[in-house]
C-alpha positions as CSV (number, residue, x, y, z in Angstrom):
1,M,-90.1,261.9,128.2
2,A,-92.9,264.0,128.6
3,R,-92.8,265.5,131.6
4,N,-96.3,266.0,133.0
5,S,-95.3,267.3,136.8
6,D,-95.9,270.7,136.0
7,S,-99.2,273.0,135.3
8,N,-98.0,274.9,132.4
9,S,-98.7,273.4,129.5
10,K,-95.9,275.9,127.2
11,D,-93.3,274.9,129.1
12,K,-93.4,271.3,128.5
13,A,-94.9,271.3,125.1
14,D,-91.6,271.4,123.9
15,G,-88.8,268.8,125.5
16,Y,-86.0,271.7,125.0
17,V,-86.1,273.4,128.7
18,G,-85.8,276.8,128.3
19,L,-87.0,276.5,124.9
20,Q,-88.1,279.7,124.5
21,E,-84.7,281.9,125.5
22,A,-82.8,279.4,123.5
23,D,-85.1,280.3,120.2
24,V,-84.5,284.1,121.1
25,E,-81.1,283.4,121.0
26,M,-81.1,281.6,117.9
27,T,-82.4,284.5,115.7
28,S,-79.9,286.7,117.3
29,A,-77.3,284.8,116.2
30,P,-75.7,282.9,113.2
31,A,-77.5,279.8,112.7
32,R,-75.4,276.6,111.6
33,P,-76.2,275.6,107.7
34,Y,-79.7,274.8,107.2
35,Q,-80.5,274.9,110.7
36,V,-84.3,273.9,111.3
37,K,-85.4,277.0,113.3
38,S,-88.8,276.3,113.6
39,P,-89.2,274.5,117.1
40,L,-92.3,272.7,115.8
41,L,-89.9,271.3,112.7
42,R,-87.8,270.2,115.1
43,E,-90.2,268.4,117.3
44,C,-91.6,266.4,114.5
45,M,-88.2,265.6,113.2
46,A,-87.3,264.3,116.9
47,E,-91.0,262.4,116.9
48,F,-90.3,261.2,113.8
49,I,-86.9,259.3,114.4
50,G,-87.8,258.4,117.9
51,T,-90.9,256.4,116.3
52,M,-88.8,255.3,113.5
53,V,-86.1,253.6,116.3
54,L,-89.1,251.8,118.3
55,I,-90.6,250.3,115.3
56,L,-87.4,249.1,113.5
57,F,-86.6,247.2,117.0
58,G,-90.0,246.2,117.4
59,D,-90.8,245.2,114.7
60,G,-87.3,243.8,113.4
61,V,-87.8,241.6,116.7
62,V,-90.8,240.2,115.9
63,A,-89.9,239.4,112.0
64,Q,-86.8,237.1,113.6
65,V,-88.8,235.0,115.9
66,V,-91.7,234.5,113.2
67,L,-89.3,233.9,110.1
68,G,-87.0,232.1,112.6
69,E,-89.7,230.2,113.8
70,G,-88.6,229.8,116.9
71,T,-84.8,229.2,116.4
72,K,-84.1,232.9,116.8
73,G,-86.2,234.5,119.8
74,E,-89.4,233.6,121.8
75,Y,-91.8,235.4,123.7
76,I,-90.0,236.9,126.0
77,N,-87.3,238.3,123.1
78,I,-90.4,240.1,121.8
79,N,-91.6,241.4,125.1
80,L,-87.8,243.0,126.0
81,C,-87.0,244.7,122.3
82,W,-89.9,246.6,122.2
83,G,-89.4,247.4,125.6
84,L,-85.6,248.3,124.4
85,G,-87.2,249.9,121.6
86,V,-88.7,252.0,123.9
87,L,-85.5,252.8,126.1
88,F,-83.7,254.1,122.7
89,G,-86.8,255.6,121.0
90,I,-86.8,258.1,124.1
91,H,-83.2,258.9,124.3
92,A,-82.9,259.8,120.5
93,S,-86.1,262.1,121.0
94,G,-86.9,262.8,124.6
95,G,-85.0,266.0,124.7
96,V,-86.3,267.7,121.8
97,S,-90.0,266.6,121.4
98,G,-90.8,264.7,124.9
99,A,-90.3,261.3,122.9
100,H,-94.4,260.8,122.9
101,L,-93.6,258.4,119.8
102,N,-97.3,257.1,120.3
103,P,-100.7,259.1,119.7
104,A,-102.0,257.8,122.9
105,V,-99.4,260.1,124.6
106,T,-99.8,263.1,122.5
107,T,-103.4,263.3,122.8
108,T,-103.7,262.6,126.8
109,L,-100.9,265.2,127.4
110,A,-103.2,267.6,125.5
111,I,-106.6,266.4,127.1
112,F,-104.9,267.3,130.6
113,G,-102.9,270.5,129.3
114,R,-99.6,269.2,129.3
115,M,-99.6,269.9,125.6
116,E,-100.7,272.3,123.3
117,W,-103.2,271.0,120.8
118,R,-102.0,272.7,117.7
119,K,-99.3,270.9,117.6
120,V,-100.9,267.4,118.1
121,P,-101.8,266.3,114.1
122,W,-98.3,267.2,113.4
123,Y,-97.0,265.1,116.3
124,I,-99.0,262.3,114.8
125,L,-98.1,262.9,111.5
126,A,-94.4,262.2,112.4
127,Q,-95.5,259.3,114.2
128,V,-96.7,257.2,111.7
129,L,-94.5,258.9,109.0
130,G,-91.4,257.3,111.2
131,A,-93.4,253.8,112.1
132,F,-94.2,253.5,108.1
133,V,-90.7,253.8,107.4
134,A,-89.6,251.4,110.0
135,A,-91.7,249.0,108.7
136,F,-90.4,249.5,104.9
137,I,-87.0,249.1,106.8
138,V,-87.9,245.8,108.4
139,W,-89.4,244.6,105.2
140,A,-86.5,245.1,103.2
141,V,-84.0,243.3,105.8
142,Y,-86.2,240.3,105.9
143,N,-88.1,240.0,102.4
144,P,-85.8,237.1,101.0
145,M,-87.5,235.4,104.3
146,F,-90.8,236.4,104.0
147,N,-90.5,235.2,100.3
148,V,-89.8,231.8,101.8
149,I,-91.7,231.2,104.8
150,D,-94.8,233.2,103.3
151,P,-94.4,233.2,99.7
152,E,-97.9,234.2,99.3
153,K,-98.2,236.8,101.8
154,N,-101.2,235.0,104.0
155,S,-99.6,234.6,107.4
156,T,-97.1,237.1,108.1
157,Q,-98.5,240.0,108.0
158,G,-98.9,239.9,112.3
159,V,-95.0,241.4,111.9
160,F,-95.9,244.5,111.0
161,A,-99.4,245.3,112.7
162,T,-101.5,243.6,115.2
163,Y,-104.6,241.0,115.1
164,P,-106.5,239.1,117.4
165,F,-104.9,236.1,118.9
166,S,-107.8,233.7,117.5
167,S,-110.8,233.6,117.0
168,D,-111.7,232.7,120.4
169,V,-110.9,236.3,121.4
170,P,-113.8,238.4,120.1
171,V,-113.3,242.1,119.2
172,G,-114.6,243.8,121.9
173,T,-112.5,241.6,123.9
174,C,-109.7,243.2,122.2
175,F,-110.6,246.7,122.7
176,L,-110.3,246.4,126.1
177,T,-107.3,244.8,126.4
178,E,-105.9,247.7,124.9
179,V,-107.9,250.3,126.9
180,V,-106.5,248.7,129.7
181,G,-103.0,248.3,128.0
182,T,-102.8,251.7,127.6
183,A,-104.4,253.2,130.6
184,L,-101.9,251.3,132.5
185,L,-99.1,252.8,129.8
186,L,-100.2,256.5,130.7
187,G,-101.2,256.2,134.3
188,G,-97.4,254.8,134.4
189,I,-96.0,257.5,132.9
190,F,-97.5,260.5,134.6
191,A,-96.5,258.5,137.8
192,I,-92.8,257.8,136.8
193,G,-92.3,261.7,136.3
194,D,-94.9,263.1,139.0
195,E,-92.0,264.7,141.5
196,F,-94.5,265.0,144.0
197,N,-94.9,261.4,144.5
198,K,-92.0,258.8,144.0
199,P,-91.0,259.2,140.3
200,A,-88.1,257.8,138.6
201,S,-84.6,260.2,138.7
202,P,-84.6,262.4,135.5
203,Y,-81.4,259.9,133.3
204,T,-84.0,256.8,134.5
205,Q,-86.9,257.7,133.4
206,P,-86.1,256.2,129.6
207,G,-85.5,252.6,131.4
208,A,-88.5,253.1,133.5
209,V,-90.9,253.5,130.9
210,A,-89.6,250.8,129.3
211,L,-89.8,248.6,131.6
212,L,-93.7,248.9,132.0
213,V,-94.0,248.5,128.3
214,V,-92.3,245.1,129.1
215,A,-94.5,244.7,131.7
216,I,-97.5,245.5,129.8
217,G,-96.5,242.5,127.3
218,M,-95.8,240.2,129.3
219,A,-99.5,240.4,131.5
220,F,-101.4,241.5,128.3
221,G,-100.0,241.0,125.0
222,M,-101.4,237.9,124.3
223,N,-105.1,238.9,123.3
224,S,-104.6,241.6,120.8
225,G,-100.5,242.1,120.6
226,Y,-100.7,245.5,123.0
227,A,-100.2,247.8,120.1
228,I,-101.3,250.2,122.8
229,N,-100.0,252.7,120.2
230,P,-102.0,253.9,117.1
231,A,-98.7,254.7,115.0
232,R,-97.1,251.7,115.8
233,D,-100.1,249.9,114.3
234,F,-101.6,251.7,111.4
235,G,-98.3,252.9,109.9
236,P,-96.3,249.4,109.4
237,R,-100.3,248.1,108.7
238,L,-100.3,250.8,106.2
239,F,-97.1,249.7,104.9
240,S,-98.1,246.0,104.4
241,L,-100.8,246.7,102.1
242,C,-98.6,248.8,99.9
243,A,-96.0,245.7,100.3
244,G,-98.4,243.0,99.1
245,W,-100.4,241.8,101.7
246,G,-103.3,243.2,100.4
247,S,-106.4,244.6,101.6
248,K,-107.1,242.2,104.4
249,V,-105.0,243.7,106.7
250,F,-107.6,246.2,106.9
251,T,-110.7,244.1,106.6
252,M,-110.3,241.2,108.1
253,R,-111.8,240.5,111.7
254,D,-114.8,242.8,111.0
255,H,-112.1,245.8,109.8
256,Y,-110.3,245.2,113.1
257,F,-107.6,248.0,112.3
258,W,-109.9,250.4,114.1
259,V,-109.4,249.0,117.7
260,P,-105.6,249.7,117.9
261,I,-106.4,253.2,117.1
262,V,-109.6,254.1,119.0
263,G,-108.5,251.2,122.2
264,P,-105.3,253.4,123.2
265,I,-106.5,256.4,122.3
266,L,-109.8,255.9,124.8
267,G,-107.4,254.1,127.1
268,G,-104.6,256.7,127.4
269,A,-107.6,259.2,128.4
270,I,-108.9,257.0,131.7
271,G,-105.0,255.7,132.5
272,G,-104.2,259.6,132.9
273,G,-107.6,260.3,134.6
274,V,-107.2,257.3,136.9
275,Y,-104.1,258.6,138.5
276,V,-104.6,262.4,138.1
277,G,-107.9,262.0,140.0
278,L,-107.0,259.5,142.7
279,V,-103.3,260.4,143.0
280,E,-102.0,264.1,141.9
281,H,-104.7,265.8,142.2
282,H,-104.7,265.3,145.9
283,H,-101.0,266.2,146.4
284,P,-101.4,268.9,149.7
285,L,-99.0,271.6,147.7
286,A,-101.0,274.4,147.4
287,V,-98.4,275.7,145.3
288,S,-95.4,274.0,143.3
289,D,-92.8,274.9,145.5
290,W,-89.7,273.2,144.8
291,S,-87.9,273.7,148.5
292,L,-91.0,271.7,149.9
293,L,-89.6,268.7,147.4
294,Q,-86.7,267.3,149.3
295,H,-89.2,266.8,152.0
296,F,-90.8,263.7,149.3
297,S,-89.7,260.1,150.3
298,M,-90.5,256.5,150.1
299,A,-91.2,255.1,154.0
300,R,-87.6,254.5,155.2
301,A,-87.4,251.4,157.4
302,S,-85.0,253.4,159.4
303,D,-86.7,256.5,159.8
304,D,-89.7,257.7,162.8
305,K,-91.8,258.3,160.1
306,T,-92.0,255.3,158.3
307,E,-95.6,254.9,158.3
308,N,-96.4,257.4,155.4
309,E,-96.1,259.4,152.6
310,Y,-95.1,263.1,152.7
311,I,-92.5,263.8,154.9
312,G,-93.1,266.7,156.2
313,L,-96.9,266.2,155.8
314,E,-98.3,268.5,158.4
315,E,-96.9,271.3,157.1
316,A,-97.9,270.8,153.9
317,D,-101.8,270.0,155.1
318,E,-101.5,273.6,156.7
319,V,-100.5,275.3,153.4
320,M,-103.7,273.3,152.1
321,T,-106.2,274.5,154.6
322,S,-105.0,278.2,154.6
323,A,-105.0,277.9,151.4
324,P,-107.9,277.5,148.2
325,A,-108.3,273.7,147.9
326,R,-108.6,272.3,144.0
327,P,-112.0,271.7,143.8
328,Y,-112.9,268.1,144.7
329,Q,-109.3,267.9,146.5
330,V,-109.1,265.4,148.9
331,K,-107.5,267.4,152.2
332,S,-107.5,264.0,154.8
333,P,-104.5,263.0,154.7
334,L,-105.8,259.1,155.8
335,L,-108.1,259.4,152.9
336,R,-105.1,260.5,150.6
337,E,-103.1,257.6,152.0
338,C,-105.8,254.9,151.1
339,M,-106.2,256.2,148.0
340,A,-102.6,256.2,146.7
341,E,-102.9,252.1,148.6
342,F,-105.8,251.4,146.7
343,I,-104.4,252.7,143.4
344,G,-100.9,251.0,144.2
345,T,-102.4,247.6,145.1
346,M,-104.2,248.0,141.9
347,V,-101.3,248.1,139.7
348,L,-99.1,245.7,141.7
349,I,-102.1,242.7,141.2
350,L,-103.3,244.0,137.3
351,F,-99.3,242.8,136.1
352,G,-99.2,239.8,139.2
353,D,-102.3,238.3,138.1
354,G,-102.2,239.5,134.4
355,V,-99.3,237.6,133.9
356,V,-99.9,234.2,135.4
357,A,-103.6,234.9,133.3
358,Q,-101.6,234.8,129.9
359,V,-98.8,232.2,131.1
360,V,-101.7,229.9,131.7
361,L,-103.8,230.6,129.7
362,G,-101.4,230.9,126.2
363,E,-100.2,227.4,127.2
364,G,-97.0,228.2,127.5
365,T,-96.9,230.1,123.9
366,K,-97.2,233.7,125.9
367,G,-94.7,233.2,128.6
368,E,-92.8,231.0,131.0
369,Y,-92.4,231.4,135.0
370,I,-89.5,233.6,134.4
371,N,-92.1,236.1,133.2
372,I,-94.0,235.3,136.2
373,N,-91.1,236.1,138.3
374,L,-89.5,239.4,136.5
375,C,-93.8,240.3,135.8
376,W,-94.6,240.4,139.8
377,G,-91.8,242.4,140.3
378,L,-92.3,244.9,137.7
379,G,-96.2,245.3,139.6
380,V,-94.1,246.0,142.6
381,L,-92.0,248.8,140.7
382,F,-94.7,250.2,139.1
383,G,-97.1,250.3,142.0
384,I,-94.5,251.9,144.2
385,H,-94.2,254.6,141.8
386,A,-97.6,255.3,141.4
387,S,-98.4,255.6,145.8
388,G,-94.4,255.4,147.3
389,G,-94.6,259.2,147.7
390,V,-98.4,259.6,148.9
391,S,-98.6,256.3,151.5
392,G,-95.0,254.5,151.2
393,A,-96.3,252.1,149.0
394,H,-97.0,249.7,151.0
395,L,-99.2,247.4,149.3
396,N,-99.0,244.6,151.5
397,P,-100.6,244.0,154.8
398,A,-97.7,242.4,156.2
399,V,-95.5,245.2,155.7
400,T,-98.2,247.8,157.3
401,T,-98.5,245.7,160.0
402,T,-94.6,244.9,160.5
403,L,-94.1,248.9,160.6
404,A,-96.8,249.6,162.9
405,I,-95.4,246.4,165.1
406,F,-91.9,248.5,165.1
407,G,-93.3,252.2,165.6
408,R,-93.4,253.2,162.5
409,M,-96.8,253.1,161.3
410,E,-99.5,254.2,163.6
411,W,-101.8,251.2,164.4
412,R,-105.1,253.2,164.0
413,K,-104.5,253.4,160.2
414,V,-103.4,249.9,160.1
415,P,-107.1,248.5,159.0
416,W,-107.7,251.4,157.0
417,Y,-104.3,250.4,154.6
418,I,-105.8,247.0,154.9
419,L,-108.8,247.5,153.2
420,A,-107.6,250.0,150.5
421,Q,-105.3,247.5,150.1
422,V,-107.5,244.1,149.8
423,L,-110.3,246.1,147.3
424,G,-107.3,247.5,145.0
425,A,-106.7,243.4,144.6
426,F,-110.2,242.9,144.0
427,V,-110.7,245.6,141.7
428,A,-107.6,244.7,139.8
429,A,-108.8,240.9,140.2
430,F,-111.9,241.9,138.1
431,I,-110.3,243.8,135.2
432,V,-107.7,241.1,135.0
433,W,-110.8,238.4,134.5
434,A,-112.6,241.2,132.2
435,V,-109.7,241.1,130.0
436,Y,-108.9,237.0,129.8
437,N,-112.7,235.9,130.2
438,P,-113.1,234.4,126.7
439,M,-109.7,232.3,127.0
440,F,-111.1,230.9,130.7
441,N,-114.0,229.7,128.9
442,V,-112.3,228.2,126.3
443,I,-108.8,226.9,128.3
444,D,-111.5,226.0,131.7
445,P,-115.2,226.3,130.8
446,E,-115.8,224.3,134.2
447,K,-113.9,226.6,136.5
448,N,-112.2,223.4,137.6
449,S,-108.5,224.1,137.0
450,T,-107.9,228.0,136.4
451,Q,-108.3,229.7,140.2
452,G,-104.6,229.7,140.3
453,V,-104.6,232.5,138.4
454,F,-105.7,234.8,141.2
455,A,-104.8,233.3,144.5
456,T,-101.8,230.8,145.6
457,Y,-102.6,227.0,146.1
458,P,-100.1,224.1,147.1
459,F,-97.6,223.4,144.2
460,S,-98.9,219.7,144.2
461,S,-100.1,217.1,147.1
462,D,-96.7,216.2,147.8
463,V,-96.3,219.7,149.7
464,P,-98.0,219.7,153.0
465,V,-99.6,222.5,154.2
466,G,-97.5,223.3,156.9
467,T,-94.5,223.3,154.7
468,C,-96.4,225.9,152.4
469,F,-96.8,228.2,155.7
470,L,-93.0,228.1,156.4
471,T,-92.4,229.1,153.1
472,E,-94.8,232.2,153.4
473,V,-92.8,232.7,156.5
474,V,-89.4,232.5,155.0
475,G,-90.3,234.4,151.9
476,T,-92.0,237.6,153.8
477,A,-89.4,237.5,156.5
478,L,-86.7,237.9,153.4
479,L,-89.3,240.9,152.3
480,L,-89.5,242.5,155.2
481,G,-85.8,242.1,156.3
482,G,-85.0,243.2,152.7
483,I,-87.1,246.8,153.1
484,F,-85.8,247.7,156.3
485,A,-82.0,247.3,154.8
486,I,-82.9,249.1,151.6
487,G,-83.9,252.2,153.5
488,D,-81.5,251.7,156.8
489,E,-79.9,255.2,155.7
490,F,-77.2,254.2,158.5
491,N,-76.2,250.9,157.0
492,K,-75.8,250.7,152.8
493,P,-79.3,251.4,151.5
494,A,-80.2,252.5,148.1
495,S,-80.7,255.9,146.9
496,P,-84.0,257.2,146.7
497,Y,-84.6,256.6,143.2
498,T,-83.2,253.3,143.6
499,Q,-84.7,252.2,146.3
500,P,-88.4,251.4,144.3
501,G,-86.1,249.0,141.9
502,A,-84.5,247.3,145.3
503,V,-88.0,246.1,146.6
504,A,-89.0,244.8,142.9
505,L,-85.7,242.9,142.9
506,L,-86.1,242.0,146.2
507,V,-89.6,240.5,145.1
508,V,-88.3,238.8,141.8
509,A,-85.5,236.9,143.8
510,I,-88.1,235.9,146.4
511,G,-90.1,234.3,143.8
512,M,-86.8,232.4,141.9
513,A,-86.0,230.6,145.0
514,F,-89.0,230.4,147.3
515,G,-92.0,230.4,144.6
516,M,-92.4,227.1,144.2
517,N,-94.0,225.2,147.4
518,S,-97.0,228.1,147.6
519,G,-97.0,230.2,145.2
520,Y,-95.3,233.5,147.0
521,A,-98.3,235.1,148.0
522,I,-96.0,237.1,150.8
523,N,-98.9,239.0,150.8
524,P,-102.1,238.7,152.4
525,A,-104.1,241.5,150.4
526,R,-102.8,240.1,147.2
527,D,-104.2,236.6,148.1
528,F,-107.4,237.4,149.5
529,G,-108.4,240.3,147.7
530,P,-108.6,238.0,144.1
531,R,-109.5,234.9,145.7
532,L,-112.3,236.2,147.2
533,F,-112.9,237.8,143.3
534,S,-112.7,234.3,142.2
535,L,-115.4,233.3,144.6
536,C,-117.8,235.5,142.9
537,A,-116.4,235.0,139.7
538,G,-117.8,231.5,139.7
539,W,-114.4,229.1,140.6
540,G,-117.3,228.1,143.7
541,S,-116.2,227.9,147.6
542,K,-113.2,225.4,147.0
543,V,-111.0,228.1,146.5
544,F,-111.4,228.3,149.8
545,T,-112.2,225.4,151.4
546,M,-109.5,223.2,148.9
547,R,-106.3,221.6,150.8
548,D,-108.0,221.9,154.3
549,H,-108.8,225.2,154.4
550,Y,-105.9,226.8,152.7
551,F,-106.7,230.1,152.4
552,W,-105.4,231.2,155.6
553,V,-101.6,230.3,155.1
554,P,-100.8,233.2,152.9
555,I,-102.6,235.2,155.3
556,V,-101.3,233.9,158.7
557,G,-98.1,233.4,157.0
558,P,-96.9,236.5,155.3
559,I,-98.0,238.4,159.0
560,L,-95.9,236.4,161.3
561,G,-92.8,236.3,158.6
562,G,-92.7,240.2,158.4
563,A,-92.6,240.4,162.2
564,I,-89.5,237.9,162.2
565,G,-87.8,239.5,159.4
566,G,-88.1,242.8,161.0
567,G,-87.3,241.9,164.2
568,V,-84.1,239.6,162.8
569,Y,-82.4,242.6,160.7
570,V,-83.4,245.3,163.7
571,G,-82.4,242.7,166.4
572,L,-78.8,241.8,164.7
573,V,-78.1,245.3,162.8
574,E,-80.5,247.8,163.1
575,H,-80.4,248.1,166.5
576,H,-76.6,248.0,167.1
577,H,-75.8,251.5,165.0
578,P,-73.8,253.8,166.9
579,R,-75.5,256.6,168.2
580,D,-73.4,259.4,166.9
581,Y,-72.8,257.6,163.5
582,K,-72.1,259.5,160.5
583,H,-73.3,258.3,157.3
584,P,-70.0,258.8,155.0
585,L,-72.2,260.4,152.4
586,D,-73.5,263.0,154.7
587,N,-72.3,266.6,154.7
């Protein structure tokens, strides 16, 4: 996968670590027969094969679901198999070319100096050719069924390329969806590989990017088919023109074909820019010092520095104040932490509210309750990757207040963290509304029934408010008790690289077990910020007044539940660790 934490674009443009030295050795030693010596040609061959693998799985699963008429898969199959295509495309090419597999990745890396511009057109050509060849193979495999299901080739062009969900979705909305989806993709890739934040390990980075694509499809796949990749769309679209679907594949919906080309290119640049501008640019290291990297970690529930962020921050800040800072670099640790909380919570709510919107507005055709459970967990995962190394990735006032109660967060920081979290959630709700507004107007023009896309409400009139309150307390107690256990170095913790995934799975489990009664807010910012936005966006004061002013439940319940969960774990487990206990993994 493309590495993005190094400022030296020459070292990163190629996938092979130490490529220059290897090439010197190649020219001085006998090469294997027919071995390609050109680094650029090797990289392009890797991009070709990686993109071909990606599209074989991606277009293949769409073909099977469409031509099987629902008997051989559903929408979740499409989400998962596109992610698996990304996974194996990266494994097939990542060490050689960086596994861009996508012109939006290639151009964004070039914009930020992490890819040589001279290579960009060749990478893109290889990617488009790989996608074209993959489309041909998929067509060859399924051609008999194409002839049965759509002999006139009028309705199956969507197997190869992306098109608007329906005539109710304007082209402009599809363009916005592509921009948002690809911004999440590139921002996520930058975060996953940022060694000075909370990165995935080198071995799990392919899987993390694959899950990122799955989440984007679950939350923002409906409007435009989530191309988020110009080569993925243009190569197969060109093949469908050649294979008999006709010129309509380029002309329909006002020559729609430009949307999945321009939208991802723009979105990638925006996503990379937002991450660099709000997080990466403000890391307190004046120089890239690997000896300091060991000090960076997600907040541990058993450490007296759990309230944030860069462990060893004081020393790092002394370096920053004693050396010239980068232009516009934020020096204040608290402001950096709040910026990270803002971006992390925004990512969480984009995926969370996005998947609920897609399930509700797609009326069951674009996901089910399991999609909601999984995508909220993935939102937590990528929210942590985006902010965990800076602020501890609380993303939740219940986490912030509980850590403060147990002396693992300074109380003076609590209101600022909470403000950043609520603002991030509010902005995310606005983006989700902007993406899905045309479908809101179709499904619920009077705004009477879709307020649950943004905030949580009781399951039905049969569930008392008191029961919802209890559910929020229990769910958040499990969340905070689980977080304390996951980070307890003297118990059985997750590793630093797997902590984000462990917390994400914890949220998935809470939703599966305790999501029905109250919608499992388990996070006051997750509920209050989007609820406030829905008030502003036309759903009216009922979002605060219905069910006896229910809005207080997902605020007070999680705060109380978090304190209880943390207290139970500390009181029954952590407090009783022998003081002289040495973990078996310690030297």
